[in-house]
PDB file with SEQRES, HELIX, SHEET and CRYST1 records, atoms N, CA, C and O in Angstrom:
SEQRES   1 A   73  MET LYS LYS TYR THR GLU LEU GLU VAL TRP ILE GLU THR          
SEQRES   2 A   73  ARG ARG LEU ILE ASN GLU VAL SER GLN LEU THR LYS ASN          
SEQRES   3 A   73  PHE PRO LYS GLU GLU THR TYR GLY ILE THR SER GLN ILE          
SEQRES   4 A   73  ARG ARG SER SER ILE SER VAL PRO SER ASN VAL ALA GLU          
SEQRES   5 A   73  GLY CYS GLY ARG GLN SER SER LYS GLU ASN ASN GLU ARG          
SEQRES   6 A   73  GLN GLN LEU ILE THR THR ASN LEU                              
HELIX    1 AA1 TYR A    4  GLU A    6  5                                   3    
HELIX    2 AA2 GLU A    8  THR A   24  1                                  17    
HELIX    3 AA3 LYS A   29  GLU A   31  5                                   3    
HELIX    4 AA4 ILE A   35  CYS A   54  1                                  20    
HELIX    5 AA5 SER A   59  ASN A   72  1                                  14    
CRYST1    1.000    1.000    1.000  90.00  90.00  90.00 P 1           1          
ATOM      1  N   MET A   1       0.850  -1.186  -0.011  1.00  0.00           N  
ATOM      2  CA  MET A   1      -0.005   0.009  -0.008  1.00  0.00           C  
ATOM      3  C   MET A   1       0.889   1.258   0.003  1.00  0.00           C  
ATOM      4  O   MET A   1       1.935   1.299   0.652  1.00  0.00           O  
ATOM      5  N   LYS A   2       0.432   2.270  -0.740  1.00  0.00           N  
ATOM      6  CA  LYS A   2       1.181   3.503  -0.829  1.00  0.00           C  
ATOM      7  C   LYS A   2       1.084   4.301   0.465  1.00  0.00           C  
ATOM      8  O   LYS A   2       0.126   4.184   1.229  1.00  0.00           O  
ATOM      9  N   LYS A   3       2.109   5.114   0.681  1.00  0.00           N  
ATOM     10  CA  LYS A   3       2.025   6.088   1.756  1.00  0.00           C  
ATOM     11  C   LYS A   3       0.994   7.134   1.385  1.00  0.00           C  
ATOM     12  O   LYS A   3       0.798   7.426   0.206  1.00  0.00           O  
ATOM     13  N   TYR A   4       0.343   7.694   2.370  1.00  0.00           N  
ATOM     14  CA  TYR A   4      -0.686   8.690   2.055  1.00  0.00           C  
ATOM     15  C   TYR A   4      -0.124   9.886   1.305  1.00  0.00           C  
ATOM     16  O   TYR A   4      -0.841  10.513   0.525  1.00  0.00           O  
ATOM     17  N   THR A   5       1.143  10.215   1.524  1.00  0.00           N  
ATOM     18  CA  THR A   5       1.741  11.359   0.821  1.00  0.00           C  
ATOM     19  C   THR A   5       1.976  11.092  -0.669  1.00  0.00           C  
ATOM     20  O   THR A   5       2.296  12.006  -1.429  1.00  0.00           O  
ATOM     21  N   GLU A   6       1.814   9.832  -1.074  1.00  0.00           N  
ATOM     22  CA  GLU A   6       1.968   9.472  -2.481  1.00  0.00           C  
ATOM     23  C   GLU A   6       0.630   9.364  -3.202  1.00  0.00           C  
ATOM     24  O   GLU A   6       0.598   9.187  -4.420  1.00  0.00           O  
ATOM     25  N   LEU A   7      -0.477   9.467  -2.463  1.00  0.00           N  
ATOM     26  CA  LEU A   7      -1.788   9.335  -3.049  1.00  0.00           C  
ATOM     27  C   LEU A   7      -2.186  10.622  -3.771  1.00  0.00           C  
ATOM     28  O   LEU A   7      -1.996  11.722  -3.253  1.00  0.00           O  
ATOM     29  N   GLU A   8      -2.734  10.469  -4.960  1.00  0.00           N  
ATOM     30  CA  GLU A   8      -3.135  11.615  -5.770  1.00  0.00           C  
ATOM     31  C   GLU A   8      -4.152  12.498  -5.044  1.00  0.00           C  
ATOM     32  O   GLU A   8      -4.081  13.724  -5.128  1.00  0.00           O  
ATOM     33  N   VAL A   9      -5.091  11.882  -4.337  1.00  0.00           N  
ATOM     34  CA  VAL A   9      -6.103  12.657  -3.626  1.00  0.00           C  
ATOM     35  C   VAL A   9      -5.470  13.522  -2.556  1.00  0.00           C  
ATOM     36  O   VAL A   9      -5.894  14.658  -2.344  1.00  0.00           O  
ATOM     37  N   TRP A  10      -4.452  12.992  -1.872  1.00  0.00           N  
ATOM     38  CA  TRP A  10      -3.790  13.800  -0.819  1.00  0.00           C  
ATOM     39  C   TRP A  10      -3.025  14.954  -1.435  1.00  0.00           C  
ATOM     40  O   TRP A  10      -3.051  16.071  -0.917  1.00  0.00           O  
ATOM     41  N   ILE A  11      -2.343  14.688  -2.546  1.00  0.00           N  
ATOM     42  CA  ILE A  11      -1.568  15.726  -3.242  1.00  0.00           C  
ATOM     43  C   ILE A  11      -2.488  16.850  -3.729  1.00  0.00           C  
ATOM     44  O   ILE A  11      -2.186  18.031  -3.562  1.00  0.00           O  
ATOM     45  N   GLU A  12      -3.604  16.464  -4.326  1.00  0.00           N  
ATOM     46  CA  GLU A  12      -4.542  17.457  -4.868  1.00  0.00           C  
ATOM     47  C   GLU A  12      -5.207  18.266  -3.734  1.00  0.00           C  
ATOM     48  O   GLU A  12      -5.431  19.467  -3.880  1.00  0.00           O  
ATOM     49  N   THR A  13      -5.511  17.620  -2.638  1.00  0.00           N  
ATOM     50  CA  THR A  13      -6.178  18.368  -1.564  1.00  0.00           C  
ATOM     51  C   THR A  13      -5.184  19.311  -0.868  1.00  0.00           C  
ATOM     52  O   THR A  13      -5.594  20.323  -0.299  1.00  0.00           O  
ATOM     53  N   ARG A  14      -3.917  18.999  -0.906  1.00  0.00           N  
ATOM     54  CA  ARG A  14      -2.902  19.938  -0.390  1.00  0.00           C  
ATOM     55  C   ARG A  14      -2.878  21.190  -1.273  1.00  0.00           C  
ATOM     56  O   ARG A  14      -2.728  22.306  -0.776  1.00  0.00           O  
ATOM     57  N   ARG A  15      -3.028  20.996  -2.577  1.00  0.00           N  
ATOM     58  CA  ARG A  15      -3.122  22.148  -3.491  1.00  0.00           C  
ATOM     59  C   ARG A  15      -4.381  22.964  -3.195  1.00  0.00           C  
ATOM     60  O   ARG A  15      -4.362  24.195  -3.223  1.00  0.00           O  
ATOM     61  N   LEU A  16      -5.466  22.256  -2.912  1.00  0.00           N  
ATOM     62  CA  LEU A  16      -6.721  22.915  -2.590  1.00  0.00           C  
ATOM     63  C   LEU A  16      -6.558  23.819  -1.360  1.00  0.00           C  
ATOM     64  O   LEU A  16      -7.074  24.937  -1.341  1.00  0.00           O  
ATOM     65  N   ILE A  17      -5.859  23.350  -0.358  1.00  0.00           N  
ATOM     66  CA  ILE A  17      -5.635  24.164   0.829  1.00  0.00           C  
ATOM     67  C   ILE A  17      -4.963  25.470   0.451  1.00  0.00           C  
ATOM     68  O   ILE A  17      -5.362  26.530   0.933  1.00  0.00           O  
ATOM     69  N   ASN A  18      -3.958  25.416  -0.395  1.00  0.00           N  
ATOM     70  CA  ASN A  18      -3.270  26.639  -0.831  1.00  0.00           C  
ATOM     71  C   ASN A  18      -4.207  27.580  -1.586  1.00  0.00           C  
ATOM     72  O   ASN A  18      -4.172  28.794  -1.385  1.00  0.00           O  
ATOM     73  N   GLU A  19      -5.045  27.013  -2.457  1.00  0.00           N  
ATOM     74  CA  GLU A  19      -5.992  27.845  -3.202  1.00  0.00           C  
ATOM     75  C   GLU A  19      -7.010  28.486  -2.279  1.00  0.00           C  
ATOM     76  O   GLU A  19      -7.320  29.670  -2.412  1.00  0.00           O  
ATOM     77  N   VAL A  20      -7.530  27.706  -1.344  1.00  0.00           N  
ATOM     78  CA  VAL A  20      -8.518  28.232  -0.394  1.00  0.00           C  
ATOM     79  C   VAL A  20      -7.896  29.353   0.424  1.00  0.00           C  
ATOM     80  O   VAL A  20      -8.528  30.384   0.652  1.00  0.00           O  
ATOM     81  N   SER A  21      -6.680  29.157   0.858  1.00  0.00           N  
ATOM     82  CA  SER A  21      -5.993  30.167   1.627  1.00  0.00           C  
ATOM     83  C   SER A  21      -5.860  31.467   0.848  1.00  0.00           C  
ATOM     84  O   SER A  21      -6.101  32.546   1.389  1.00  0.00           O  
ATOM     85  N   GLN A  22      -5.481  31.367  -0.415  1.00  0.00           N  
ATOM     86  CA  GLN A  22      -5.338  32.563  -1.258  1.00  0.00           C  
ATOM     87  C   GLN A  22      -6.699  33.248  -1.478  1.00  0.00           C  
ATOM     88  O   GLN A  22      -6.809  34.472  -1.400  1.00  0.00           O  
ATOM     89  N   LEU A  23      -7.712  32.448  -1.749  1.00  0.00           N  
ATOM     90  CA  LEU A  23      -9.035  33.029  -1.999  1.00  0.00           C  
ATOM     91  C   LEU A  23      -9.620  33.707  -0.762  1.00  0.00           C  
ATOM     92  O   LEU A  23     -10.225  34.775  -0.858  1.00  0.00           O  
ATOM     93  N   THR A  24      -9.440  33.090   0.381  1.00  0.00           N  
ATOM     94  CA  THR A  24     -10.058  33.626   1.596  1.00  0.00           C  
ATOM     95  C   THR A  24      -9.288  34.841   2.167  1.00  0.00           C  
ATOM     96  O   THR A  24      -9.776  35.507   3.080  1.00  0.00           O  
ATOM     97  N   LYS A  25      -8.107  35.120   1.635  1.00  0.00           N  
ATOM     98  CA  LYS A  25      -7.389  36.328   2.060  1.00  0.00           C  
ATOM     99  C   LYS A  25      -8.161  37.583   1.702  1.00  0.00           C  
ATOM    100  O   LYS A  25      -8.008  38.622   2.343  1.00  0.00           O  
ATOM    101  N   ASN A  26      -8.976  37.483   0.693  1.00  0.00           N  
ATOM    102  CA  ASN A  26      -9.743  38.637   0.220  1.00  0.00           C  
ATOM    103  C   ASN A  26     -11.111  38.756   0.877  1.00  0.00           C  
ATOM    104  O   ASN A  26     -11.861  39.678   0.555  1.00  0.00           O  
ATOM    105  N   PHE A  27     -11.454  37.862   1.776  1.00  0.00           N  
ATOM    106  CA  PHE A  27     -12.724  37.946   2.478  1.00  0.00           C  
ATOM    107  C   PHE A  27     -12.694  39.116   3.460  1.00  0.00           C  
ATOM    108  O   PHE A  27     -11.624  39.536   3.901  1.00  0.00           O  
ATOM    109  N   PRO A  28     -13.863  39.635   3.797  1.00  0.00           N  
ATOM    110  CA  PRO A  28     -13.901  40.753   4.762  1.00  0.00           C  
ATOM    111  C   PRO A  28     -13.263  40.371   6.088  1.00  0.00           C  
ATOM    112  O   PRO A  28     -13.380  39.234   6.543  1.00  0.00           O  
ATOM    113  N   LYS A  29     -12.584  41.339   6.704  1.00  0.00           N  
ATOM    114  CA  LYS A  29     -11.898  41.108   7.969  1.00  0.00           C  
ATOM    115  C   LYS A  29     -12.859  40.658   9.067  1.00  0.00           C  
ATOM    116  O   LYS A  29     -12.479  39.874   9.937  1.00  0.00           O  
ATOM    117  N   GLU A  30     -14.091  41.143   9.034  1.00  0.00           N  
ATOM    118  CA  GLU A  30     -15.054  40.748  10.084  1.00  0.00           C  
ATOM    119  C   GLU A  30     -15.436  39.275   9.984  1.00  0.00           C  
ATOM    120  O   GLU A  30     -16.044  38.740  10.911  1.00  0.00           O  
ATOM    121  N   GLU A  31     -15.100  38.613   8.893  1.00  0.00           N  
ATOM    122  CA  GLU A  31     -15.395  37.186   8.717  1.00  0.00           C  
ATOM    123  C   GLU A  31     -14.196  36.297   9.092  1.00  0.00           C  
ATOM    124  O   GLU A  31     -14.272  35.077   8.944  1.00  0.00           O  
ATOM    125  N   THR A  32     -13.120  36.874   9.563  1.00  0.00           N  
ATOM    126  CA  THR A  32     -11.900  36.104   9.886  1.00  0.00           C  
ATOM    127  C   THR A  32     -12.189  34.927  10.780  1.00  0.00           C  
ATOM    128  O   THR A  32     -11.673  33.831  10.558  1.00  0.00           O  
ATOM    129  N   TYR A  33     -13.011  35.139  11.789  1.00  0.00           N  
ATOM    130  CA  TYR A  33     -13.307  34.041  12.738  1.00  0.00           C  
ATOM    131  C   TYR A  33     -14.637  33.370  12.453  1.00  0.00           C  
ATOM    132  O   TYR A  33     -15.090  32.543  13.244  1.00  0.00           O  
ATOM    133  N   GLY A  34     -15.268  33.708  11.344  1.00  0.00           N  
ATOM    134  CA  GLY A  34     -16.545  33.114  10.976  1.00  0.00           C  
ATOM    135  C   GLY A  34     -16.348  32.176   9.808  1.00  0.00           C  
ATOM    136  O   GLY A  34     -15.714  31.125   9.909  1.00  0.00           O  
ATOM    137  N   ILE A  35     -16.926  32.607   8.679  1.00  0.00           N  
ATOM    138  CA  ILE A  35     -16.921  31.739   7.484  1.00  0.00           C  
ATOM    139  C   ILE A  35     -15.528  31.472   6.948  1.00  0.00           C  
ATOM    140  O   ILE A  35     -15.261  30.381   6.444  1.00  0.00           O  
ATOM    141  N   THR A  36     -14.636  32.447   7.046  1.00  0.00           N  
ATOM    142  CA  THR A  36     -13.266  32.255   6.559  1.00  0.00           C  
ATOM    143  C   THR A  36     -12.589  31.113   7.302  1.00  0.00           C  
ATOM    144  O   THR A  36     -11.986  30.233   6.687  1.00  0.00           O  
ATOM    145  N   SER A  37     -12.689  31.130   8.597  1.00  0.00           N  
ATOM    146  CA  SER A  37     -12.089  30.070   9.416  1.00  0.00           C  
ATOM    147  C   SER A  37     -12.722  28.723   9.102  1.00  0.00           C  
ATOM    148  O   SER A  37     -12.022  27.715   9.005  1.00  0.00           O  
ATOM    149  N   GLN A  38     -14.037  28.700   8.942  1.00  0.00           N  
ATOM    150  CA  GLN A  38     -14.731  27.444   8.676  1.00  0.00           C  
ATOM    151  C   GLN A  38     -14.304  26.849   7.327  1.00  0.00           C  
ATOM    152  O   GLN A  38     -14.082  25.643   7.224  1.00  0.00           O  
ATOM    153  N   ILE A  39     -14.194  27.673   6.323  1.00  0.00           N  
ATOM    154  CA  ILE A  39     -13.769  27.205   4.997  1.00  0.00           C  
ATOM    155  C   ILE A  39     -12.361  26.676   5.046  1.00  0.00           C  
ATOM    156  O   ILE A  39     -12.078  25.620   4.481  1.00  0.00           O  
ATOM    157  N   ARG A  40     -11.473  27.383   5.706  1.00  0.00           N  
ATOM    158  CA  ARG A  40     -10.078  26.932   5.805  1.00  0.00           C  
ATOM    159  C   ARG A  40      -9.986  25.626   6.566  1.00  0.00           C  
ATOM    160  O   ARG A  40      -9.274  24.717   6.140  1.00  0.00           O  
ATOM    161  N   ARG A  41     -10.692  25.510   7.683  1.00  0.00           N  
ATOM    162  CA  ARG A  41     -10.640  24.267   8.454  1.00  0.00           C  
ATOM    163  C   ARG A  41     -11.203  23.077   7.681  1.00  0.00           C  
ATOM    164  O   ARG A  41     -10.674  21.969   7.773  1.00  0.00           O  
ATOM    165  N   SER A  42     -12.263  23.300   6.926  1.00  0.00           N  
ATOM    166  CA  SER A  42     -12.832  22.205   6.154  1.00  0.00           C  
ATOM    167  C   SER A  42     -11.898  21.731   5.054  1.00  0.00           C  
ATOM    168  O   SER A  42     -11.847  20.540   4.747  1.00  0.00           O  
ATOM    169  N   SER A  43     -11.152  22.669   4.453  1.00  0.00           N  
ATOM    170  CA  SER A  43     -10.194  22.246   3.399  1.00  0.00           C  
ATOM    171  C   SER A  43      -9.056  21.436   4.019  1.00  0.00           C  
ATOM    172  O   SER A  43      -8.542  20.511   3.390  1.00  0.00           O  
ATOM    173  N   ILE A  44      -8.672  21.766   5.207  1.00  0.00           N  
ATOM    174  CA  ILE A  44      -7.597  21.028   5.894  1.00  0.00           C  
ATOM    175  C   ILE A  44      -8.054  19.641   6.340  1.00  0.00           C  
ATOM    176  O   ILE A  44      -7.249  18.712   6.407  1.00  0.00           O  
ATOM    177  N   SER A  45      -9.326  19.502   6.639  1.00  0.00           N  
ATOM    178  CA  SER A  45      -9.838  18.210   7.135  1.00  0.00           C  
ATOM    179  C   SER A  45      -9.735  17.105   6.100  1.00  0.00           C  
ATOM    180  O   SER A  45      -9.573  15.941   6.468  1.00  0.00           O  
ATOM    181  N   VAL A  46      -9.823  17.428   4.825  1.00  0.00           N  
ATOM    182  CA  VAL A  46      -9.827  16.367   3.804  1.00  0.00           C  
ATOM    183  C   VAL A  46      -8.493  15.610   3.755  1.00  0.00           C  
ATOM    184  O   VAL A  46      -8.506  14.385   3.882  1.00  0.00           O  
ATOM    185  N   PRO A  47      -7.344  16.277   3.578  1.00  0.00           N  
ATOM    186  CA  PRO A  47      -6.091  15.511   3.573  1.00  0.00           C  
ATOM    187  C   PRO A  47      -5.786  14.907   4.948  1.00  0.00           C  
ATOM    188  O   PRO A  47      -5.122  13.875   5.041  1.00  0.00           O  
ATOM    189  N   SER A  48      -6.262  15.537   5.988  1.00  0.00           N  
ATOM    190  CA  SER A  48      -6.058  14.989   7.336  1.00  0.00           C  
ATOM    191  C   SER A  48      -6.798  13.648   7.450  1.00  0.00           C  
ATOM    192  O   SER A  48      -6.265  12.692   8.014  1.00  0.00           O  
ATOM    193  N   ASN A  49      -8.000  13.581   6.926  1.00  0.00           N  
ATOM    194  CA  ASN A  49      -8.785  12.355   6.964  1.00  0.00           C  
ATOM    195  C   ASN A  49      -8.141  11.271   6.098  1.00  0.00           C  
ATOM    196  O   ASN A  49      -8.173  10.095   6.461  1.00  0.00           O  
ATOM    197  N   VAL A  50      -7.572  11.641   4.989  1.00  0.00           N  
ATOM    198  CA  VAL A  50      -6.863  10.692   4.127  1.00  0.00           C  
ATOM    199  C   VAL A  50      -5.692  10.098   4.893  1.00  0.00           C  
ATOM    200  O   VAL A  50      -5.515   8.880   4.925  1.00  0.00           O  
ATOM    201  N   ALA A  51      -4.904  10.953   5.503  1.00  0.00           N  
ATOM    202  CA  ALA A  51      -3.743  10.485   6.271  1.00  0.00           C  
ATOM    203  C   ALA A  51      -4.154   9.574   7.407  1.00  0.00           C  
ATOM    204  O   ALA A  51      -3.537   8.534   7.637  1.00  0.00           O  
ATOM    205  N   GLU A  52      -5.201   9.971   8.119  1.00  0.00           N  
ATOM    206  CA  GLU A  52      -5.679   9.129   9.243  1.00  0.00           C  
ATOM    207  C   GLU A  52      -6.201   7.805   8.716  1.00  0.00           C  
ATOM    208  O   GLU A  52      -5.954   6.758   9.315  1.00  0.00           O  
ATOM    209  N   GLY A  53      -6.914   7.840   7.611  1.00  0.00           N  
ATOM    210  CA  GLY A  53      -7.461   6.610   7.024  1.00  0.00           C  
ATOM    211  C   GLY A  53      -6.377   5.635   6.600  1.00  0.00           C  
ATOM    212  O   GLY A  53      -6.574   4.424   6.693  1.00  0.00           O  
ATOM    213  N   CYS A  54      -5.259   6.125   6.146  1.00  0.00           N  
ATOM    214  CA  CYS A  54      -4.137   5.278   5.726  1.00  0.00           C  
ATOM    215  C   CYS A  54      -3.516   4.553   6.922  1.00  0.00           C  
ATOM    216  O   CYS A  54      -2.884   3.510   6.758  1.00  0.00           O  
ATOM    217  N   GLY A  55      -3.695   5.099   8.106  1.00  0.00           N  
ATOM    218  CA  GLY A  55      -3.152   4.474   9.292  1.00  0.00           C  
ATOM    219  C   GLY A  55      -4.058   3.414   9.889  1.00  0.00           C  
ATOM    220  O   GLY A  55      -3.676   2.722  10.833  1.00  0.00           O  
ATOM    221  N   ARG A  56      -5.254   3.287   9.342  1.00  0.00           N  
ATOM    222  CA  ARG A  56      -6.202   2.304   9.853  1.00  0.00           C  
ATOM    223  C   ARG A  56      -5.792   0.879   9.445  1.00  0.00           C  
ATOM    224  O   ARG A  56      -5.156   0.671   8.412  1.00  0.00           O  
ATOM    225  N   GLN A  57      -6.159  -0.051  10.250  1.00  0.00           N  
ATOM    226  CA  GLN A  57      -5.763  -1.441  10.006  1.00  0.00           C  
ATOM    227  C   GLN A  57      -6.800  -2.242   9.210  1.00  0.00           C  
ATOM    228  O   GLN A  57      -6.423  -3.014   8.329  1.00  0.00           O  
ATOM    229  N   SER A  58      -8.079  -2.079   9.497  1.00  0.00           N  
ATOM    230  CA  SER A  58      -9.094  -2.924   8.866  1.00  0.00           C  
ATOM    231  C   SER A  58      -9.695  -2.229   7.649  1.00  0.00           C  
ATOM    232  O   SER A  58      -9.683  -1.002   7.541  1.00  0.00           O  
ATOM    233  N   SER A  59     -10.222  -3.048   6.731  1.00  0.00           N  
ATOM    234  CA  SER A  59     -10.863  -2.491   5.551  1.00  0.00           C  
ATOM    235  C   SER A  59     -12.174  -1.802   5.924  1.00  0.00           C  
ATOM    236  O   SER A  59     -12.564  -0.841   5.260  1.00  0.00           O  
ATOM    237  N   LYS A  60     -12.870  -2.269   6.974  1.00  0.00           N  
ATOM    238  CA  LYS A  60     -14.096  -1.632   7.417  1.00  0.00           C  
ATOM    239  C   LYS A  60     -13.810  -0.190   7.871  1.00  0.00           C  
ATOM    240  O   LYS A  60     -14.542   0.736   7.523  1.00  0.00           O  
ATOM    241  N   GLU A  61     -12.749  -0.021   8.641  1.00  0.00           N  
ATOM    242  CA  GLU A  61     -12.360   1.325   9.088  1.00  0.00           C  
ATOM    243  C   GLU A  61     -11.987   2.185   7.888  1.00  0.00           C  
ATOM    244  O   GLU A  61     -12.354   3.360   7.841  1.00  0.00           O  
ATOM    245  N   ASN A  62     -11.269   1.632   6.922  1.00  0.00           N  
ATOM    246  CA  ASN A  62     -10.897   2.383   5.738  1.00  0.00           C  
ATOM    247  C   ASN A  62     -12.109   2.807   4.941  1.00  0.00           C  
ATOM    248  O   ASN A  62     -12.157   3.929   4.437  1.00  0.00           O  
ATOM    249  N   ASN A  63     -13.106   1.914   4.815  1.00  0.00           N  
ATOM    250  CA  ASN A  63     -14.331   2.240   4.076  1.00  0.00           C  
ATOM    251  C   ASN A  63     -15.081   3.362   4.770  1.00  0.00           C  
ATOM    252  O   ASN A  63     -15.589   4.264   4.105  1.00  0.00           O  
ATOM    253  N   GLU A  64     -15.160   3.326   6.100  1.00  0.00           N  
ATOM    254  CA  GLU A  64     -15.838   4.369   6.837  1.00  0.00           C  
ATOM    255  C   GLU A  64     -15.115   5.707   6.647  1.00  0.00           C  
ATOM    256  O   GLU A  64     -15.763   6.741   6.483  1.00  0.00           O  
ATOM    257  N   ARG A  65     -13.804   5.694   6.669  1.00  0.00           N  
ATOM    258  CA  ARG A  65     -13.020   6.890   6.491  1.00  0.00           C  
ATOM    259  C   ARG A  65     -13.193   7.449   5.087  1.00  0.00           C  
ATOM    260  O   ARG A  65     -13.283   8.665   4.917  1.00  0.00           O  
ATOM    261  N   GLN A  66     -13.242   6.581   4.075  1.00  0.00           N  
ATOM    262  CA  GLN A  66     -13.453   7.013   2.704  1.00  0.00           C  
ATOM    263  C   GLN A  66     -14.808   7.684   2.548  1.00  0.00           C  
ATOM    264  O   GLN A  66     -14.933   8.664   1.813  1.00  0.00           O  
ATOM    265  N   GLN A  67     -15.834   7.164   3.238  1.00  0.00           N  
ATOM    266  CA  GLN A  67     -17.157   7.803   3.217  1.00  0.00           C  
ATOM    267  C   GLN A  67     -17.067   9.198   3.795  1.00  0.00           C  
ATOM    268  O   GLN A  67     -17.652  10.133   3.249  1.00  0.00           O  
ATOM    269  N   LEU A  68     -16.344   9.357   4.892  1.00  0.00           N  
ATOM    270  CA  LEU A  68     -16.206  10.673   5.542  1.00  0.00           C  
ATOM    271  C   LEU A  68     -15.480  11.630   4.609  1.00  0.00           C  
ATOM    272  O   LEU A  68     -15.879  12.787   4.481  1.00  0.00           O  
ATOM    273  N   ILE A  69     -14.430  11.170   3.964  1.00  0.00           N  
ATOM    274  CA  ILE A  69     -13.687  12.023   3.045  1.00  0.00           C  
ATOM    275  C   ILE A  69     -14.590  12.494   1.890  1.00  0.00           C  
ATOM    276  O   ILE A  69     -14.581  13.668   1.519  1.00  0.00           O  
ATOM    277  N   THR A  70     -15.360  11.564   1.339  1.00  0.00           N  
ATOM    278  CA  THR A  70     -16.255  11.904   0.244  1.00  0.00           C  
ATOM    279  C   THR A  70     -17.279  12.933   0.692  1.00  0.00           C  
ATOM    280  O   THR A  70     -17.611  13.852  -0.056  1.00  0.00           O  
ATOM    281  N   THR A  71     -17.768  12.781   1.886  1.00  0.00           N  
ATOM    282  CA  THR A  71     -18.733  13.752   2.432  1.00  0.00           C  
ATOM    283  C   THR A  71     -18.111  15.134   2.571  1.00  0.00           C  
ATOM    284  O   THR A  71     -18.770  16.136   2.295  1.00  0.00           O  
ATOM    285  N   ASN A  72     -16.859  15.202   2.993  1.00  0.00           N  
ATOM    286  CA  ASN A  72     -16.182  16.498   3.147  1.00  0.00           C  
ATOM    287  C   ASN A  72     -15.965  17.212   1.816  1.00  0.00           C  
ATOM    288  O   ASN A  72     -15.981  18.442   1.753  1.00  0.00           O  
ATOM    289  N   LEU A  73     -15.764  16.437   0.758  1.00  0.00           N  
ATOM    290  CA  LEU A  73     -15.526  17.044  -0.530  1.00  0.00           C  
ATOM    291  C   LEU A  73     -16.809  17.669  -1.030  1.00  0.00           C  
ATOM    292  O   LEU A  73     -16.832  18.245  -2.118  1.00  0.00           O  
TER     293      LEU A  73                                                      
END                                                                             
């Protein structure tokens, strides 16, 4: 099995984090702790879930994690 850092989905979601960060820089300052923070945290959760899922031992756990990742996207 590949390391999570070699998975295409992990690589692409890391790029997504950078894009989200750039886009949200232009959001109103009063939204810094509101929607801006929520959008940034949600983009970070996707590759985090991929990494965590790769550390799972059983296929049932992996399937559940894949469902969560799909939901986050």
